HTML snippet that shows the backbone in 3Dmol.js (N, CA, C, O; Angstrom):
<script src="https://3Dmol.org/build/3Dmol-min.js"></script>
<div id="view" style="width:600px;height:400px;position:relative"></div>
<script>
const pdb = `
ATOM      1  N   LEU A   1     253.752 150.214  27.172  1.00  0.00           N
ATOM      2  CA  LEU A   1     254.223 151.013  27.553  1.00  0.00           C
ATOM      3  C   LEU A   1     255.343 151.361  27.883  1.00  0.00           C
ATOM      4  O   LEU A   1     255.385 151.007  29.062  1.00  0.00           O
ATOM      5  N   ASN A   2     256.285 151.813  27.649  1.00  0.00           N
ATOM      6  CA  ASN A   2     257.550 151.692  28.403  1.00  0.00           C
ATOM      7  C   ASN A   2     257.853 152.292  29.958  1.00  0.00           C
ATOM      8  O   ASN A   2     257.012 153.057  30.429  1.00  0.00           O
ATOM      9  N   LEU A   3     258.948 151.977  30.688  1.00  0.00           N
ATOM     10  CA  LEU A   3     259.016 152.445  31.812  1.00  0.00           C
ATOM     11  C   LEU A   3     258.814 153.938  31.912  1.00  0.00           C
ATOM     12  O   LEU A   3     257.992 154.299  32.754  1.00  0.00           O
ATOM     13  N   LYS A   4     259.686 155.276  30.889  1.00  0.00           N
ATOM     14  CA  LYS A   4     259.432 156.358  31.442  1.00  0.00           C
ATOM     15  C   LYS A   4     258.003 156.861  30.974  1.00  0.00           C
ATOM     16  O   LYS A   4     257.499 157.772  31.631  1.00  0.00           O
ATOM     17  N   SER A   5     257.328 156.356  29.923  1.00  0.00           N
ATOM     18  CA  SER A   5     255.662 156.887  30.319  1.00  0.00           C
ATOM     19  C   SER A   5     254.982 156.417  30.503  1.00  0.00           C
ATOM     20  O   SER A   5     253.890 156.785  30.070  1.00  0.00           O
ATOM     21  N   LEU A   6     255.085 155.304  31.243  1.00  0.00           N
ATOM     22  CA  LEU A   6     254.605 154.813  32.829  1.00  0.00           C
ATOM     23  C   LEU A   6     255.080 155.852  34.328  1.00  0.00           C
ATOM     24  O   LEU A   6     254.335 156.129  35.267  1.00  0.00           O
ATOM     25  N   LEU A   7     256.226 156.180  34.187  1.00  0.00           N
ATOM     26  CA  LEU A   7     256.173 157.043  34.973  1.00  0.00           C
ATOM     27  C   LEU A   7     255.485 158.370  34.938  1.00  0.00           C
ATOM     28  O   LEU A   7     254.924 158.937  35.876  1.00  0.00           O
ATOM     29  N   LYS A   8     255.589 158.680  33.981  1.00  0.00           N
ATOM     30  CA  LYS A   8     255.362 159.490  33.659  1.00  0.00           C
ATOM     31  C   LYS A   8     253.926 160.072  34.070  1.00  0.00           C
ATOM     32  O   LYS A   8     253.679 161.131  34.646  1.00  0.00           O
ATOM     33  N   GLU A   9     253.053 159.083  33.613  1.00  0.00           N
ATOM     34  CA  GLU A   9     251.785 159.219  33.828  1.00  0.00           C
ATOM     35  C   GLU A   9     251.190 158.808  35.395  1.00  0.00           C
ATOM     36  O   GLU A   9     250.340 159.567  35.861  1.00  0.00           O
ATOM     37  N   LYS A  10     251.623 157.618  36.214  1.00  0.00           N
ATOM     38  CA  LYS A  10     251.361 157.609  37.230  1.00  0.00           C
ATOM     39  C   LYS A  10     252.180 158.210  38.423  1.00  0.00           C
ATOM     40  O   LYS A  10     251.573 158.394  39.478  1.00  0.00           O
ATOM     41  N   LEU A  11     253.669 158.569  38.333  1.00  0.00           N
ATOM     42  CA  LEU A  11     254.318 159.401  39.337  1.00  0.00           C
ATOM     43  C   LEU A  11     253.893 160.689  39.330  1.00  0.00           C
ATOM     44  O   LEU A  11     253.181 161.134  40.231  1.00  0.00           O
ATOM     45  N   PHE A  12     254.416 161.607  38.012  1.00  0.00           N
ATOM     46  CA  PHE A  12     254.047 162.465  37.714  1.00  0.00           C
ATOM     47  C   PHE A  12     252.929 163.045  37.279  1.00  0.00           C
ATOM     48  O   PHE A  12     252.899 164.276  37.261  1.00  0.00           O
ATOM     49  N   LEU A  13     251.817 162.309  36.854  1.00  0.00           N
ATOM     50  CA  LEU A  13     250.222 162.611  36.785  1.00  0.00           C
ATOM     51  C   LEU A  13     250.397 163.242  35.650  1.00  0.00           C
ATOM     52  O   LEU A  13     249.736 164.266  35.483  1.00  0.00           O
ATOM     53  N   GLY A  14     251.356 162.781  34.550  1.00  0.00           N
ATOM     54  CA  GLY A  14     251.095 163.575  33.247  1.00  0.00           C
ATOM     55  C   GLY A  14     252.288 164.531  33.207  1.00  0.00           C
ATOM     56  O   GLY A  14     252.820 164.459  32.099  1.00  0.00           O
ATOM     57  N   ILE A  15     252.830 165.303  33.927  1.00  0.00           N
ATOM     58  CA  ILE A  15     253.445 166.485  33.786  1.00  0.00           C
ATOM     59  C   ILE A  15     255.104 166.045  33.177  1.00  0.00           C
ATOM     60  O   ILE A  15     255.548 165.410  34.134  1.00  0.00           O
ATOM     61  N   ALA A  16     255.960 166.060  32.338  1.00  0.00           N
ATOM     62  CA  ALA A  16     256.899 165.932  31.973  1.00  0.00           C
ATOM     63  C   ALA A  16     257.976 165.838  33.219  1.00  0.00           C
ATOM     64  O   ALA A  16     257.939 166.784  34.005  1.00  0.00           O
ATOM     65  N   PRO A  17     258.983 164.732  33.488  1.00  0.00           N
ATOM     66  CA  PRO A  17     259.677 165.176  34.634  1.00  0.00           C
ATOM     67  C   PRO A  17     261.118 166.396  34.696  1.00  0.00           C
ATOM     68  O   PRO A  17     262.186 165.853  34.980  1.00  0.00           O
ATOM     69  N   THR A  18     261.148 167.128  34.582  1.00  0.00           N
ATOM     70  CA  THR A  18     262.144 168.119  34.365  1.00  0.00           C
ATOM     71  C   THR A  18     262.707 168.330  35.551  1.00  0.00           C
ATOM     72  O   THR A  18     262.160 168.297  36.654  1.00  0.00           O
ATOM     73  N   PRO A  19     264.128 168.609  35.215  1.00  0.00           N
ATOM     74  CA  PRO A  19     265.107 169.153  36.769  1.00  0.00           C
ATOM     75  C   PRO A  19     264.372 170.513  37.480  1.00  0.00           C
ATOM     76  O   PRO A  19     265.044 170.983  38.399  1.00  0.00           O
ATOM     77  N   GLU A  20     263.286 171.108  37.236  1.00  0.00           N
ATOM     78  CA  GLU A  20     262.741 172.171  38.555  1.00  0.00           C
ATOM     79  C   GLU A  20     261.705 171.041  38.542  1.00  0.00           C
ATOM     80  O   GLU A  20     261.275 171.132  39.692  1.00  0.00           O
ATOM     81  N   ILE A  21     261.171 170.242  38.089  1.00  0.00           N
ATOM     82  CA  ILE A  21     260.192 169.387  38.894  1.00  0.00           C
ATOM     83  C   ILE A  21     260.502 168.293  39.866  1.00  0.00           C
ATOM     84  O   ILE A  21     259.682 168.030  40.745  1.00  0.00           O
ATOM     85  N   LEU A  22     261.717 167.587  39.761  1.00  0.00           N
ATOM     86  CA  LEU A  22     262.775 167.073  40.448  1.00  0.00           C
ATOM     87  C   LEU A  22     262.832 167.979  41.844  1.00  0.00           C
ATOM     88  O   LEU A  22     262.757 167.616  43.017  1.00  0.00           O
ATOM     89  N   ALA A  23     262.976 169.156  41.320  1.00  0.00           N
ATOM     90  CA  ALA A  23     263.799 169.657  42.730  1.00  0.00           C
ATOM     91  C   ALA A  23     262.423 170.163  43.797  1.00  0.00           C
ATOM     92  O   ALA A  23     262.264 169.877  44.984  1.00  0.00           O
ATOM     93  N   ILE A  24     261.738 170.811  43.099  1.00  0.00           N
ATOM     94  CA  ILE A  24     260.281 170.448  43.969  1.00  0.00           C
ATOM     95  C   ILE A  24     259.841 169.418  45.059  1.00  0.00           C
ATOM     96  O   ILE A  24     259.594 169.579  46.254  1.00  0.00           O
ATOM     97  N   MET A  25     259.819 168.152  44.154  1.00  0.00           N
ATOM     98  CA  MET A  25     259.893 166.813  44.258  1.00  0.00           C
ATOM     99  C   MET A  25     260.315 166.592  46.006  1.00  0.00           C
ATOM    100  O   MET A  25     259.803 166.408  47.110  1.00  0.00           O
ATOM    101  N   SER A  26     261.467 166.742  45.400  1.00  0.00           N
ATOM    102  CA  SER A  26     262.781 166.455  46.484  1.00  0.00           C
ATOM    103  C   SER A  26     262.257 166.865  47.951  1.00  0.00           C
ATOM    104  O   SER A  26     261.952 166.183  48.929  1.00  0.00           O
ATOM    105  N   ILE A  27     262.285 168.989  47.585  1.00  0.00           N
ATOM    106  CA  ILE A  27     261.339 169.608  48.845  1.00  0.00           C
ATOM    107  C   ILE A  27     260.647 168.893  49.774  1.00  0.00           C
ATOM    108  O   ILE A  27     260.863 168.758  50.978  1.00  0.00           O
ATOM    109  N   TYR A  28     259.512 168.305  48.849  1.00  0.00           N
ATOM    110  CA  TYR A  28     258.282 167.811  49.821  1.00  0.00           C
ATOM    111  C   TYR A  28     258.718 166.846  49.964  1.00  0.00           C
ATOM    112  O   TYR A  28     258.056 166.284  50.836  1.00  0.00           O
ATOM    113  N   PHE A  29     259.665 166.096  49.553  1.00  0.00           N
ATOM    114  CA  PHE A  29     259.579 164.437  50.302  1.00  0.00           C
ATOM    115  C   PHE A  29     260.693 165.083  51.355  1.00  0.00           C
ATOM    116  O   PHE A  29     261.084 164.092  51.971  1.00  0.00           O
ATOM    117  N   VAL A  30     261.279 166.039  51.783  1.00  0.00           N
ATOM    118  CA  VAL A  30     261.755 166.066  52.972  1.00  0.00           C
ATOM    119  C   VAL A  30     261.418 167.022  53.554  1.00  0.00           C
ATOM    120  O   VAL A  30     262.218 167.519  54.348  1.00  0.00           O
ATOM    121  N   GLU A  31     260.370 167.499  53.403  1.00  0.00           N
ATOM    122  CA  GLU A  31     259.400 168.213  54.097  1.00  0.00           C
ATOM    123  C   GLU A  31     258.749 167.146  55.072  1.00  0.00           C
ATOM    124  O   GLU A  31     258.960 167.038  56.281  1.00  0.00           O
ATOM    125  N   GLY A  32     258.005 166.468  54.365  1.00  0.00           N
ATOM    126  CA  GLY A  32     257.462 164.823  55.098  1.00  0.00           C
ATOM    127  C   GLY A  32     258.044 164.332  56.230  1.00  0.00           C
ATOM    128  O   GLY A  32     257.596 164.135  57.360  1.00  0.00           O
ATOM    129  N   ALA A  33     259.501 164.110  55.560  1.00  0.00           N
ATOM    130  CA  ALA A  33     260.690 163.185  56.084  1.00  0.00           C
ATOM    131  C   ALA A  33     260.634 164.300  57.938  1.00  0.00           C
ATOM    132  O   ALA A  33     260.597 164.086  59.150  1.00  0.00           O
ATOM    133  N   LEU A  34     260.654 165.109  57.256  1.00  0.00           N
ATOM    134  CA  LEU A  34     261.138 165.959  58.932  1.00  0.00           C
ATOM    135  C   LEU A  34     259.386 165.973  59.563  1.00  0.00           C
ATOM    136  O   LEU A  34     259.160 166.227  60.746  1.00  0.00           O
ATOM    137  N   VAL A  35     258.601 165.753  58.862  1.00  0.00           N
ATOM    138  CA  VAL A  35     256.872 165.655  59.780  1.00  0.00           C
ATOM    139  C   VAL A  35     257.359 164.523  60.678  1.00  0.00           C
ATOM    140  O   VAL A  35     256.757 164.339  61.736  1.00  0.00           O
ATOM    141  N   PHE A  36     258.533 163.642  60.310  1.00  0.00           N
ATOM    142  CA  PHE A  36     258.350 161.954  60.907  1.00  0.00           C
ATOM    143  C   PHE A  36     259.766 162.297  62.022  1.00  0.00           C
ATOM    144  O   PHE A  36     259.608 161.719  63.097  1.00  0.00           O
ATOM    145  N   ALA A  37     260.552 162.787  61.973  1.00  0.00           N
ATOM    146  CA  ALA A  37     261.035 163.562  62.429  1.00  0.00           C
ATOM    147  C   ALA A  37     260.806 163.839  63.813  1.00  0.00           C
ATOM    148  O   ALA A  37     261.268 163.215  64.769  1.00  0.00           O
ATOM    149  N   ARG A  38     259.665 165.339  63.839  1.00  0.00           N
ATOM    150  CA  ARG A  38     258.886 165.941  64.825  1.00  0.00           C
ATOM    151  C   ARG A  38     258.075 165.187  65.635  1.00  0.00           C
ATOM    152  O   ARG A  38     257.572 165.586  66.685  1.00  0.00           O
ATOM    153  N   LEU A  39     257.913 163.819  65.028  1.00  0.00           N
ATOM    154  CA  LEU A  39     256.693 163.281  65.269  1.00  0.00           C
ATOM    155  C   LEU A  39     256.959 162.251  66.733  1.00  0.00           C
ATOM    156  O   LEU A  39     256.287 162.085  67.752  1.00  0.00           O
ATOM    157  N   ALA A  40     258.784 161.464  66.071  1.00  0.00           N
ATOM    158  CA  ALA A  40     259.394 160.749  66.852  1.00  0.00           C
ATOM    159  C   ALA A  40     259.525 161.687  68.515  1.00  0.00           C
ATOM    160  O   ALA A  40     258.998 161.419  69.595  1.00  0.00           O
ATOM    161  N   GLN A  41     260.126 162.432  68.259  1.00  0.00           N
ATOM    162  CA  GLN A  41     260.681 163.687  69.016  1.00  0.00           C
ATOM    163  C   GLN A  41     259.318 164.087  69.911  1.00  0.00           C
ATOM    164  O   GLN A  41     259.418 164.261  71.126  1.00  0.00           O
ATOM    165  N   ALA A  42     258.485 164.173  69.454  1.00  0.00           N
ATOM    166  CA  ALA A  42     257.744 164.471  70.308  1.00  0.00           C
ATOM    167  C   ALA A  42     256.811 163.260  71.284  1.00  0.00           C
ATOM    168  O   ALA A  42     256.383 163.551  72.400  1.00  0.00           O
ATOM    169  N   PHE A  43     256.595 161.874  70.634  1.00  0.00           N
ATOM    170  CA  PHE A  43     256.978 160.796  71.585  1.00  0.00           C
ATOM    171  C   PHE A  43     257.805 160.347  72.694  1.00  0.00           C
ATOM    172  O   PHE A  43     257.647 159.760  73.764  1.00  0.00           O
ATOM    173  N   PHE A  44     259.075 161.032  71.776  1.00  0.00           N
ATOM    174  CA  PHE A  44     260.037 160.767  73.088  1.00  0.00           C
ATOM    175  C   PHE A  44     259.862 161.861  74.123  1.00  0.00           C
ATOM    176  O   PHE A  44     259.999 161.733  75.340  1.00  0.00           O
ATOM    177  N   LEU A  45     259.595 162.761  73.574  1.00  0.00           N
ATOM    178  CA  LEU A  45     259.164 163.932  75.114  1.00  0.00           C
ATOM    179  C   LEU A  45     258.158 163.208  75.969  1.00  0.00           C
ATOM    180  O   LEU A  45     258.186 162.900  77.160  1.00  0.00           O
ATOM    181  N   LYS A  46     257.026 162.973  74.776  1.00  0.00           N
ATOM    182  CA  LYS A  46     255.819 162.444  76.253  1.00  0.00           C
ATOM    183  C   LYS A  46     255.643 160.930  76.542  1.00  0.00           C
ATOM    184  O   LYS A  46     254.682 160.435  77.132  1.00  0.00           O
ATOM    185  N   ASP A  47     256.665 160.300  76.061  1.00  0.00           N
ATOM    186  CA  ASP A  47     256.528 159.211  76.605  1.00  0.00           C
ATOM    187  C   ASP A  47     257.346 158.484  77.619  1.00  0.00           C
ATOM    188  O   ASP A  47     256.982 157.670  78.469  1.00  0.00           O
ATOM    189  N   THR A  48     258.804 159.063  77.282  1.00  0.00           N
ATOM    190  CA  THR A  48     260.209 158.713  78.006  1.00  0.00           C
ATOM    191  C   THR A  48     260.291 159.953  78.922  1.00  0.00           C
ATOM    192  O   THR A  48     259.805 159.934  80.053  1.00  0.00           O
ATOM    193  N   LEU A  49     260.745 160.737  78.548  1.00  0.00           N
ATOM    194  CA  LEU A  49     260.580 161.900  80.032  1.00  0.00           C
ATOM    195  C   LEU A  49     259.188 161.985  80.185  1.00  0.00           C
ATOM    196  O   LEU A  49     259.055 162.763  81.130  1.00  0.00           O
ATOM    197  N   HIS A  50     258.271 161.702  79.876  1.00  0.00           N
ATOM    198  CA  HIS A  50     256.536 161.810  81.316  1.00  0.00           C
ATOM    199  C   HIS A  50     256.342 163.613  81.104  1.00  0.00           C
ATOM    200  O   HIS A  50     256.186 164.351  82.076  1.00  0.00           O
ATOM    201  N   LEU A  51     256.385 164.101  79.723  1.00  0.00           N
ATOM    202  CA  LEU A  51     255.975 165.040  79.717  1.00  0.00           C
ATOM    203  C   LEU A  51     254.974 165.983  79.693  1.00  0.00           C
ATOM    204  O   LEU A  51     254.524 165.861  78.554  1.00  0.00           O
ATOM    205  N   SER A  52     254.183 167.072  80.386  1.00  0.00           N
ATOM    206  CA  SER A  52     252.531 167.328  80.267  1.00  0.00           C
ATOM    207  C   SER A  52     252.634 167.865  78.724  1.00  0.00           C
ATOM    208  O   SER A  52     253.624 168.190  78.068  1.00  0.00           O
ATOM    209  N   PRO A  53     250.850 167.829  78.297  1.00  0.00           N
ATOM    210  CA  PRO A  53     250.559 168.681  77.126  1.00  0.00           C
ATOM    211  C   PRO A  53     251.802 170.256  77.190  1.00  0.00           C
ATOM    212  O   PRO A  53     252.826 170.546  76.573  1.00  0.00           O
ATOM    213  N   VAL A  54     251.039 170.881  78.211  1.00  0.00           N
ATOM    214  CA  VAL A  54     251.972 172.059  78.805  1.00  0.00           C
ATOM    215  C   VAL A  54     252.789 171.959  78.468  1.00  0.00           C
ATOM    216  O   VAL A  54     253.026 172.560  77.421  1.00  0.00           O
ATOM    217  N   GLU A  55     253.683 171.263  78.982  1.00  0.00           N
ATOM    218  CA  GLU A  55     255.052 171.154  79.503  1.00  0.00           C
ATOM    219  C   GLU A  55     255.880 170.886  78.053  1.00  0.00           C
ATOM    220  O   GLU A  55     257.042 171.286  77.982  1.00  0.00           O
ATOM    221  N   LEU A  56     255.272 170.210  76.912  1.00  0.00           N
ATOM    222  CA  LEU A  56     255.740 170.012  75.471  1.00  0.00           C
ATOM    223  C   LEU A  56     255.478 171.596  75.299  1.00  0.00           C
ATOM    224  O   LEU A  56     256.389 172.387  75.055  1.00  0.00           O
ATOM    225  N   SER A  57     254.657 171.818  75.393  1.00  0.00           N
ATOM    226  CA  SER A  57     254.387 173.036  74.506  1.00  0.00           C
ATOM    227  C   SER A  57     255.242 173.978  74.592  1.00  0.00           C
ATOM    228  O   SER A  57     255.805 174.454  73.606  1.00  0.00           O
ATOM    229  N   THR A  58     255.503 174.489  76.217  1.00  0.00           N
ATOM    230  CA  THR A  58     256.527 175.273  76.915  1.00  0.00           C
ATOM    231  C   THR A  58     257.775 174.677  75.918  1.00  0.00           C
ATOM    232  O   THR A  58     258.162 175.364  74.973  1.00  0.00           O
ATOM    233  N   LEU A  59     258.418 173.241  76.227  1.00  0.00           N
ATOM    234  CA  LEU A  59     259.274 173.279  75.533  1.00  0.00           C
ATOM    235  C   LEU A  59     259.983 173.627  73.905  1.00  0.00           C
ATOM    236  O   LEU A  59     260.947 174.210  73.407  1.00  0.00           O
ATOM    237  N   THR A  60     258.630 172.738  73.462  1.00  0.00           N
ATOM    238  CA  THR A  60     259.024 173.685  72.071  1.00  0.00           C
ATOM    239  C   THR A  60     258.970 174.804  71.429  1.00  0.00           C
ATOM    240  O   THR A  60     259.352 175.064  70.288  1.00  0.00           O
ATOM    241  N   GLY A  61     258.127 175.921  72.770  1.00  0.00           N
ATOM    242  CA  GLY A  61     257.744 177.079  72.302  1.00  0.00           C
ATOM    243  C   GLY A  61     259.624 177.476  73.028  1.00  0.00           C
ATOM    244  O   GLY A  61     260.120 178.451  72.463  1.00  0.00           O
ATOM    245  N   LEU A  62     260.284 177.003  73.818  1.00  0.00           N
ATOM    246  CA  LEU A  62     261.738 177.469  74.140  1.00  0.00           C
ATOM    247  C   LEU A  62     262.198 177.330  72.620  1.00  0.00           C
ATOM    248  O   LEU A  62     262.379 178.264  71.839  1.00  0.00           O
ATOM    249  N   PHE A  63     262.342 176.028  72.375  1.00  0.00           N
ATOM    250  CA  PHE A  63     263.130 175.634  71.119  1.00  0.00           C
ATOM    251  C   PHE A  63     263.187 176.501  69.923  1.00  0.00           C
ATOM    252  O   PHE A  63     264.272 176.706  69.379  1.00  0.00           O
ATOM    253  N   THR A  64     261.834 177.149  69.369  1.00  0.00           N
ATOM    254  CA  THR A  64     261.724 178.134  68.694  1.00  0.00           C
ATOM    255  C   THR A  64     262.060 179.453  68.915  1.00  0.00           C
ATOM    256  O   THR A  64     262.335 180.150  67.938  1.00  0.00           O
ATOM    257  N   LEU A  65     262.087 179.914  70.020  1.00  0.00           N
ATOM    258  CA  LEU A  65     262.472 181.121  69.745  1.00  0.00           C
ATOM    259  C   LEU A  65     263.632 181.644  69.591  1.00  0.00           C
ATOM    260  O   LEU A  65     263.702 182.868  69.477  1.00  0.00           O
ATOM    261  N   PRO A  66     265.420 180.432  69.532  1.00  0.00           N
ATOM    262  CA  PRO A  66     265.984 181.596  69.153  1.00  0.00           C
ATOM    263  C   PRO A  66     266.219 182.156  67.906  1.00  0.00           C
ATOM    264  O   PRO A  66     266.723 183.252  67.662  1.00  0.00           O
ATOM    265  N   TRP A  67     265.680 181.037  66.888  1.00  0.00           N
ATOM    266  CA  TRP A  67     264.682 180.957  65.549  1.00  0.00           C
ATOM    267  C   TRP A  67     264.084 182.528  65.553  1.00  0.00           C
ATOM    268  O   TRP A  67     264.728 183.482  65.115  1.00  0.00           O
ATOM    269  N   THR A  68     263.150 182.594  65.949  1.00  0.00           N
ATOM    270  CA  THR A  68     262.755 184.174  66.130  1.00  0.00           C
ATOM    271  C   THR A  68     263.349 185.241  66.895  1.00  0.00           C
ATOM    272  O   THR A  68     262.761 186.280  67.197  1.00  0.00           O
ATOM    273  N   ILE A  69     264.463 184.966  67.179  1.00  0.00           N
ATOM    274  CA  ILE A  69     265.032 186.080  67.787  1.00  0.00           C
ATOM    275  C   ILE A  69     266.292 186.415  66.868  1.00  0.00           C
ATOM    276  O   ILE A  69     266.908 187.480  66.890  1.00  0.00           O
ATOM    277  N   LYS A  70     266.572 185.284  66.031  1.00  0.00           N
ATOM    278  CA  LYS A  70     267.161 185.410  65.008  1.00  0.00           C
ATOM    279  C   LYS A  70     266.886 186.126  63.957  1.00  0.00           C
ATOM    280  O   LYS A  70     267.723 186.831  63.395  1.00  0.00           O
ATOM    281  N   LEU A  71     265.174 185.960  63.444  1.00  0.00           N
ATOM    282  CA  LEU A  71     265.181 186.868  62.561  1.00  0.00           C
ATOM    283  C   LEU A  71     264.915 187.893  62.733  1.00  0.00           C
ATOM    284  O   LEU A  71     265.199 188.621  61.781  1.00  0.00           O
ATOM    285  N   ILE A  72     264.299 188.544  63.856  1.00  0.00           N
ATOM    286  CA  ILE A  72     263.774 189.875  64.274  1.00  0.00           C
ATOM    287  C   ILE A  72     265.278 190.655  64.680  1.00  0.00           C
ATOM    288  O   ILE A  72     265.346 191.846  64.983  1.00  0.00           O
ATOM    289  N   TYR A  73     266.459 189.714  64.618  1.00  0.00           N
ATOM    290  CA  TYR A  73     267.916 190.870  64.371  1.00  0.00           C
ATOM    291  C   TYR A  73     268.544 191.017  63.414  1.00  0.00           C
ATOM    292  O   TYR A  73     269.302 191.960  63.186  1.00  0.00           O
ATOM    293  N   GLY A  74     268.292 190.022  62.664  1.00  0.00           N
ATOM    294  CA  GLY A  74     268.695 189.937  61.349  1.00  0.00           C
ATOM    295  C   GLY A  74     267.579 191.160  60.024  1.00  0.00           C
ATOM    296  O   GLY A  74     267.901 191.665  58.949  1.00  0.00           O
ATOM    297  N   PHE A  75     266.478 191.201  60.699  1.00  0.00           N
ATOM    298  CA  PHE A  75     266.000 192.271  60.197  1.00  0.00           C
ATOM    299  C   PHE A  75     266.165 193.776  60.855  1.00  0.00           C
ATOM    300  O   PHE A  75     265.520 194.726  60.412  1.00  0.00           O
ATOM    301  N   LEU A  76     267.103 193.903  61.970  1.00  0.00           N
ATOM    302  CA  LEU A  76     267.108 195.349  62.620  1.00  0.00           C
ATOM    303  C   LEU A  76     268.922 195.541  62.714  1.00  0.00           C
ATOM    304  O   LEU A  76     269.459 196.597  63.047  1.00  0.00           O
ATOM    305  N   SER A  77     269.579 194.422  62.384  1.00  0.00           N
ATOM    306  CA  SER A  77     271.028 194.647  61.953  1.00  0.00           C
ATOM    307  C   SER A  77     271.087 194.616  60.218  1.00  0.00           C
ATOM    308  O   SER A  77     272.245 194.507  59.815  1.00  0.00           O
ATOM    309  N   GLU A  78     270.024 194.693  59.102  1.00  0.00           N
ATOM    310  CA  GLU A  78     270.374 194.787  57.803  1.00  0.00           C
ATOM    311  C   GLU A  78     270.035 196.418  57.753  1.00  0.00           C
ATOM    312  O   GLU A  78     270.527 197.396  57.190  1.00  0.00           O
ATOM    313  N   LYS A  79     268.990 196.184  58.598  1.00  0.00           N
ATOM    314  CA  LYS A  79     268.094 198.137  59.352  1.00  0.00           C
ATOM    315  C   LYS A  79     269.503 199.221  59.066  1.00  0.00           C
ATOM    316  O   LYS A  79     269.616 200.263  58.420  1.00  0.00           O
ATOM    317  N   LYS A  80     270.265 198.577  59.713  1.00  0.00           N
ATOM    318  CA  LYS A  80     271.816 199.564  59.901  1.00  0.00           C
ATOM    319  C   LYS A  80     272.747 199.798  58.712  1.00  0.00           C
ATOM    320  O   LYS A  80     273.427 200.797  58.478  1.00  0.00           O
ATOM    321  N   LYS A  81     272.672 199.055  58.251  1.00  0.00           N
ATOM    322  CA  LYS A  81     274.221 198.756  56.858  1.00  0.00           C
ATOM    323  C   LYS A  81     273.498 199.502  56.036  1.00  0.00           C
ATOM    324  O   LYS A  81     273.906 199.740  54.899  1.00  0.00           O
TER     325      LYS A  81
END
`;
const viewer = $3Dmol.createViewer("view");
viewer.addModel(pdb, "pdb");
viewer.setStyle({}, {cartoon: {color: "spectrum"}});
viewer.zoomTo();
viewer.render();
</script>
C-alpha cells in the first residue's frame, strides 16, 4: 500500500480527500482546539482566581451577553432597511 491509499483508508475512512472534506475537517479541528482553550480558561478562573461555580457561571453569562445583544441588534437593524 502506498501512503495516499493508506491515508484514505485509515484517516479519511475510505472517503476521497477533496478540498471540501479537508475544509470540513479543519473546521472540526479548530472547534476541538477551542474547547481546550475554554477548559484552560475555566481552570484559570476556578483555581487561580478562586471563583465559586456561581461566580464562574455569572462571569460566563456576562462574557456571552454582548454577543447575544449583537445578534438581536443585527436582526432589528436589518429589519428597518
